[in-house]
Each structure stands twice: as structure tokens, then as C-alpha cells.
C-alpha positions as CSV (number, residue, x, y, z in Angstrom):
1,X,8.7,-6.6,-28.1
2,X,8.4,-5.1,-31.8
3,X,5.1,-6.0,-33.5
4,X,3.6,-5.8,-36.9
5,X,0.2,-7.3,-37.8
6,X,1.1,-9.2,-40.9
7,X,-2.4,-10.1,-42.1
8,X,-3.3,-6.8,-42.1
9,X,0.0,-5.0,-43.7
10,X,1.9,-6.4,-46.9
11,X,5.7,-6.4,-46.3
12,X,6.3,-5.7,-50.2
13,X,3.9,-2.9,-50.6
14,X,5.0,-1.2,-47.4
15,X,8.1,0.3,-49.1
16,X,6.9,3.2,-51.1
17,X,9.9,5.1,-49.9
18,X,12.6,2.5,-50.6
19,X,14.2,0.2,-48.1
20,X,11.7,-2.1,-46.2
21,X,11.2,-0.1,-42.9
22,X,10.6,-4.0,-41.4
23,X,14.0,-4.7,-42.3
24,X,15.4,-1.4,-40.8
25,X,13.8,-2.3,-37.5
26,X,15.1,-5.9,-37.5
27,X,18.8,-4.6,-38.3
28,X,18.6,-1.9,-35.6
29,X,17.2,-4.8,-33.1
30,X,20.1,-6.8,-34.0
31,X,22.6,-3.8,-34.1
32,X,21.7,-3.1,-30.3
33,X,21.3,-6.6,-29.1
34,X,17.5,-6.9,-28.7
35,X,15.5,-9.8,-29.8
36,X,13.1,-9.0,-32.5
37,X,9.7,-10.9,-31.8
38,X,6.9,-10.5,-34.3
39,X,3.1,-10.1,-33.1
40,X,0.9,-11.9,-35.6
41,X,-3.1,-11.4,-35.4
42,X,-4.5,-15.0,-36.5
43,X,-7.9,-13.4,-36.6
44,X,-8.1,-11.3,-39.8
45,X,-10.9,-8.7,-40.5
46,X,-9.5,-8.1,-44.2
47,X,-8.9,-11.4,-45.9
48,X,-12.2,-12.8,-47.2
49,X,-10.9,-16.4,-46.7
50,X,-11.1,-15.9,-43.1
51,X,-14.5,-17.3,-43.1
52,X,-16.5,-18.2,-41.1
53,X,-16.0,-15.3,-39.2
54,X,-15.9,-15.5,-35.3
55,X,-16.8,-13.4,-32.5
56,X,-15.5,-10.2,-34.0
57,X,-15.5,-8.4,-37.5
58,X,-18.9,-9.2,-38.2
59,X,-19.4,-5.9,-39.6
60,X,-16.7,-5.7,-41.8
61,X,-18.4,-5.7,-45.1
62,X,-16.7,-9.1,-46.4
63,X,-18.8,-11.5,-48.5
64,X,-20.1,-14.3,-46.6
65,X,-17.9,-17.0,-48.1
66,X,-14.6,-18.1,-47.9
67,X,-11.7,-21.0,-47.7
68,X,-10.5,-21.2,-44.3
69,X,-8.0,-23.7,-45.0
70,X,-6.5,-21.3,-47.6
71,X,-6.3,-18.8,-45.3
72,X,-4.2,-20.9,-42.9
73,X,-1.8,-21.5,-45.9
74,X,-1.7,-17.7,-46.4
75,X,-0.9,-17.0,-42.6
76,X,1.9,-19.7,-43.0
77,X,3.3,-18.4,-45.8
78,X,3.4,-14.9,-44.3
79,X,5.0,-16.5,-41.2
80,X,7.8,-18.1,-43.6
81,X,8.6,-14.5,-45.1
82,X,9.0,-12.9,-41.8
83,X,11.3,-16.0,-40.6
84,X,13.5,-16.0,-43.5
85,X,13.9,-12.5,-44.8
86,X,14.9,-10.6,-41.4
87,X,17.6,-12.5,-39.6
88,X,17.3,-14.4,-36.1
89,X,13.8,-13.9,-34.8
90,X,13.5,-14.2,-31.2
91,X,9.6,-15.7,-31.3
92,X,6.4,-15.1,-32.6
93,X,3.5,-13.8,-30.3
94,X,0.3,-14.8,-31.5
95,X,-2.9,-13.3,-30.9
96,X,-6.5,-13.8,-31.8
97,X,-7.1,-17.6,-31.9
98,X,-9.8,-16.7,-29.2
99,X,-12.1,-15.2,-31.8
100,X,-12.8,-18.9,-33.2
101,X,-11.6,-20.9,-30.3
102,X,-13.4,-24.1,-31.8
103,X,-11.7,-23.8,-35.4
104,X,-8.9,-26.5,-36.7
105,X,-6.1,-23.9,-36.6
106,X,-3.7,-26.6,-37.7
107,X,-1.3,-25.6,-34.9
108,X,0.7,-28.4,-35.3
109,X,1.7,-27.5,-38.8
110,X,2.5,-23.9,-38.1
111,X,4.4,-24.3,-35.1
112,X,6.3,-27.2,-36.6
113,X,7.1,-24.7,-39.5
114,X,8.0,-21.9,-37.0
115,X,10.5,-24.1,-35.1
116,X,12.0,-25.6,-38.6
117,X,12.8,-22.1,-40.1
118,X,14.1,-20.5,-36.7
119,X,14.6,-23.3,-34.2
120,X,15.7,-21.1,-31.3
121,X,12.5,-18.8,-31.6
122,X,9.9,-18.9,-29.0
123,X,6.4,-19.6,-29.8
124,X,3.6,-18.2,-27.5
125,X,-0.3,-17.6,-27.9
126,X,-2.6,-15.1,-26.1
127,X,-5.5,-17.8,-26.9
128,X,-6.7,-18.1,-22.9
129,X,-6.4,-21.7,-22.9
130,X,-3.5,-24.1,-21.2
131,X,-0.5,-24.2,-23.7
132,X,-0.8,-26.6,-26.6
133,X,1.8,-28.7,-27.9
134,X,4.8,-26.7,-29.8
135,X,4.2,-23.7,-27.5
136,X,7.2,-22.4,-25.6
137,X,5.7,-20.2,-23.0
138,X,2.1,-19.3,-21.6
139,X,0.9,-15.9,-21.4
140,X,-2.1,-14.3,-19.5
141,X,-3.6,-11.1,-20.8
142,X,-4.2,-8.5,-18.1
143,X,-3.6,-10.7,-15.3
144,X,-1.0,-12.2,-13.0
145,X,-0.7,-16.0,-13.6
146,X,-3.4,-17.9,-11.8
147,X,-5.4,-14.9,-11.5
148,X,-8.6,-14.1,-13.3
149,X,-9.7,-10.3,-12.7
150,X,-10.3,-9.9,-16.6
151,X,-12.7,-12.8,-16.9
152,X,-11.1,-15.1,-19.7
153,X,-7.4,-16.1,-17.7
154,X,-9.5,-19.4,-16.9
155,X,-6.5,-21.7,-17.9
156,X,-4.3,-23.2,-14.8
157,X,-0.8,-22.3,-14.3
158,X,1.6,-24.6,-16.4
159,X,5.3,-25.5,-16.1
160,X,6.2,-23.8,-19.0
161,X,8.0,-20.3,-18.6
162,X,5.3,-17.4,-17.9
163,X,4.4,-13.9,-19.2
164,X,1.8,-11.7,-18.3
165,X,0.9,-8.4,-20.6
166,X,-0.5,-5.0,-19.7
167,X,-1.5,-1.7,-20.7
168,X,-0.3,1.7,-19.4
169,X,-4.0,2.9,-20.0
170,X,-6.8,0.9,-20.7
171,X,-6.2,0.1,-24.9
172,X,-4.2,-1.9,-26.6
173,X,-3.8,0.5,-29.4
174,X,-3.8,4.2,-29.4
175,X,-6.9,5.7,-28.1
176,X,-6.8,9.6,-27.9
177,X,-9.8,9.4,-25.3
178,X,-8.6,6.9,-22.7
179,X,-6.8,9.0,-20.2
180,X,-7.0,6.5,-17.6
181,X,-3.2,6.0,-17.1
182,X,-1.8,4.1,-14.4
183,X,0.2,5.6,-12.4
184,X,3.9,4.9,-11.9
185,X,3.8,3.1,-8.3
186,X,0.9,0.9,-9.7
187,X,3.1,-0.3,-13.0
188,X,6.1,-0.9,-10.6
189,X,4.0,-3.2,-8.0
190,X,2.9,-5.0,-11.2
191,X,6.3,-5.6,-12.5
192,X,7.3,-6.8,-9.0
193,X,4.2,-9.2,-8.5
194,X,4.7,-10.5,-12.0
195,X,8.5,-11.2,-10.8
196,X,7.1,-12.6,-7.7
197,X,4.9,-15.1,-9.7
198,X,7.9,-16.3,-11.7
199,X,6.7,-14.2,-14.9
200,X,8.0,-12.0,-17.3
201,X,6.3,-8.6,-17.6
202,X,5.4,-7.5,-21.2
203,X,4.2,-3.8,-21.1
204,X,2.3,-2.8,-24.2
205,X,2.5,0.8,-25.5
206,X,0.5,2.1,-28.5
207,X,1.8,4.7,-30.8
208,X,-0.1,7.6,-32.1
209,X,-1.2,7.9,-35.6
210,X,2.0,9.5,-36.5
211,X,4.3,7.1,-34.8
212,X,5.1,8.9,-31.8
213,X,5.1,7.8,-28.0
214,X,2.3,9.7,-25.9
215,X,4.4,12.0,-23.3
216,X,2.6,10.0,-20.6
217,X,3.8,6.6,-21.6
218,X,7.2,8.3,-21.9
219,X,7.2,9.8,-18.3
220,X,6.2,6.1,-17.2
221,X,8.6,4.1,-19.1
222,X,11.5,6.4,-17.8
223,X,10.1,5.9,-14.2
224,X,10.2,2.1,-14.3
225,X,13.7,2.5,-16.0
226,X,14.8,4.5,-13.5
227,X,13.5,2.4,-10.7
228,X,15.1,-0.9,-12.3
229,X,18.4,0.8,-12.4
230,X,18.4,1.0,-9.0
231,X,16.7,-2.3,-7.9
232,X,16.9,-4.4,-11.2
233,X,19.0,-7.0,-9.2
234,X,16.3,-8.2,-7.4
235,X,14.0,-8.7,-10.6
236,X,16.3,-9.4,-13.5
237,X,17.4,-12.9,-13.7
238,X,15.5,-14.0,-10.5
239,X,12.7,-16.7,-9.9
240,X,9.9,-16.5,-7.7
241,X,10.9,-16.9,-4.2
242,X,9.9,-19.2,-1.5
243,X,6.9,-17.2,-0.1
244,X,4.2,-17.4,-2.3
245,X,2.5,-14.1,-3.3
246,X,0.7,-12.5,-0.6
247,X,-1.6,-9.2,-0.1
248,X,1.5,-7.6,1.3
249,X,3.7,-8.3,-1.6
250,X,6.1,-11.1,-3.0
251,X,9.7,-12.9,-2.8
252,X,11.9,-13.2,-5.5
253,X,15.2,-15.2,-5.5
254,X,18.6,-15.3,-7.0
255,X,21.7,-17.3,-5.7
256,X,21.2,-17.8,-2.0
257,X,19.6,-14.5,-2.1
258,X,15.7,-14.1,-1.3
259,X,14.5,-10.8,-1.8
260,X,11.3,-9.5,0.0
261,X,9.3,-7.0,-1.6
262,X,7.1,-5.3,0.9
263,X,4.6,-3.5,-1.3
264,X,1.6,-2.8,0.9
265,X,2.1,-3.3,4.7
266,X,1.3,-0.5,7.5
267,X,2.5,-2.5,10.6
268,X,5.8,-2.2,12.3
269,X,6.3,-6.0,12.1
270,X,5.7,-8.5,9.4
271,X,5.1,-12.3,10.2
272,X,7.0,-14.8,7.9
273,X,6.7,-18.3,7.5
274,X,9.7,-20.6,8.0
275,X,12.3,-19.9,5.8
276,X,15.0,-22.6,6.1
277,X,18.2,-21.5,6.7
278,X,17.5,-17.8,6.8
279,X,19.3,-16.0,9.7
280,X,19.8,-12.3,8.8
281,X,17.9,-9.6,6.9
282,X,19.2,-6.2,5.6
283,X,17.4,-3.4,3.6
284,X,18.7,-3.8,-0.2
285,X,20.8,-1.0,-1.2
286,X,21.7,1.0,2.2
287,X,22.8,-2.7,4.1
288,X,20.7,-1.5,7.1
289,X,20.2,-4.4,9.2
290,X,16.8,-5.2,10.4
291,X,15.7,-7.4,13.1
292,X,14.6,-10.9,12.4
293,X,13.1,-13.1,15.4
294,X,12.4,-16.7,14.9
295,X,8.8,-18.0,15.9
296,X,7.1,-21.2,16.3
297,X,6.9,-22.2,12.3
298,X,8.1,-18.9,11.1
299,X,9.8,-15.6,11.7
300,X,8.9,-12.0,12.7
301,X,10.7,-9.1,10.8
302,X,10.5,-5.6,12.3
303,X,10.0,-2.8,9.9
304,X,10.4,0.5,11.3
305,X,8.7,3.5,9.8
306,X,12.0,5.2,8.9
307,X,13.3,2.2,7.1
308,X,10.4,2.3,4.8
309,X,10.2,3.0,1.0
310,X,7.0,4.4,-0.5
311,X,7.1,2.2,-3.4
312,X,8.7,-1.0,-2.5
313,X,10.6,-1.5,0.9
314,X,13.1,-4.4,-0.6
315,X,14.6,-6.3,2.3
316,X,17.3,-9.0,1.5
317,X,17.1,-12.3,3.6
318,X,20.2,-14.3,3.6
319,X,21.6,-17.3,5.6
């Protein structure tokens, strides 16, 4: 996802060196076949019409007055610019409505505008509520669908396509003091568990003040890329598998194959629930056959220690 907070930057004024940099970004995305999404921060710490202030921005030094309806018109005007000046747009990723959850955001008007200008664009909002009419996917911040370790993902899981978003360290933006980087294994496990929960995984990176990507981020992105190059078939284009997520791992499915992702299991045998029609098992990649025995109401899979993978032991279950 490529993002710009449009209520803090002005596109027209951001071109002191000639060509609009956002247009350059859009052109390169289209050239590379990358869907261009825009992140739009609904909460605003600059525009004086964002009033009354919500949970944040109370020390921004703005006047104690404003016209919220005028602010929403300003927001829709910026969205109109984004959706008409930069070619095909994959979607709008809203954030910040949680700042004023009880305000009348006129979502019907804004969402209708987006779908009118870019009918194929997806609309999602990180508002921590169940989806509103006009939204095309549901997102969960720093949590897998159905979980609430962050404390604010209290909404139920809808029938819309799902997404979970996380960070490599703790901050969404650049923070030179935040050295709490998640390990490559932790990030791979999150990716796998997201797929097993039927969700897309959006991994955030915050560039430095000079626009560079931190080496710790680069290292982890390369590691994830290498893992996906080897195991991507078990993630890309899959749906959550027939076994609901467990402490030991998850399943994904594509076609007539079920991929069993064993992330945390130390014993030699793993008990599975009954899977209709599944008769054989083998390791993904090597094709090594594994012992799969029927039990009353389920099956028992043997996972010899020499066949384990340190990150994710992937087993293919087939008919």
C-alpha cells in the first residue's frame, strides 16, 4: 500500500521541484502492475474546521471553533482530486474515525462519491466497528480477526473480505527510539495465521525523515519475500482451511488441497479433527509421505522430528 495523508499535505503545493511526486508514484505503480491505494486520515490536527476536536489533537493550538460540515466538504474535495487525477485507484484506506466515533461523518455521501468516481476502488475504514454500508472489506488493527489483544477490536467478524494490519516494531511511523523489532519468524507466523483466518495481511513500514527504509525493515522484508518465494503457493490465493485456527497452527486451502501449517508443536503426533475425503499427507516441497491414521472422529498425523521445519512445517493433505 502506498499512502499519503491528504488532509496534512497539499498535492498542488507539494511540487516545488516540478512534476507532482504523487503522480510519479501513481505512474510507477501502474507501470509495475501494483494497485495504488490511498491512506486517508479522517482526523486532522491542522484544519481548523475539524471541530469539536475528538480524543486527540487537543494541544494543537487551533482556535476553539470550526465548522465540521465544512471540513467534510473539504475532505470530499480532496478525495475527488485523488480519484480523478491519478488514474486507476485500487482503494481508499480510511483511518481516524475512531477519534470522533459519535460524529456524523456522512459516510453515505463520501462512500457514494468514491464508488461513483472509481467504481472498482475498495473502501475500508479502521474505525474499530463492524463495517458500515458502502465498505468493501473489514480491517483489524494489530489483531487477527476475532481477537482483541489490542483492546479496541471489539467488533465481530463480518462476511466481508478481511484484513489485518501490523507493524514491524511498535510504531506506525518512524521512531528512532523504537528498537522493539519483531523477529522474521514472528512476522512469518503472523502472515500464516492471517491466511488461516481468511484475511489479507498488511505489513506497515514507516520511512525515516529522509525517506529511507530502515535496514532492520529491509532485512525482514527480504526474509519474508524469500519465505514466500518458497512457500507462497500455500498462502497466495488460498482461503482459510477446514480446521479453524489452533494454538499449534492453521490450515489454508486451495482447490482440492489443504495446507496444514504447524507452527508450534513439539510432540511427534498431532491429533486432527475429521476431514472428509482426506486420505494422505506429505510434506510440502519435498513430497515426503507422512503417516496419517484414522481415529474415531478424526485423524492422527505423525510428524517425525527430522521432518520438522524450524519456522513452519507445512503438510499437504489430499484425497
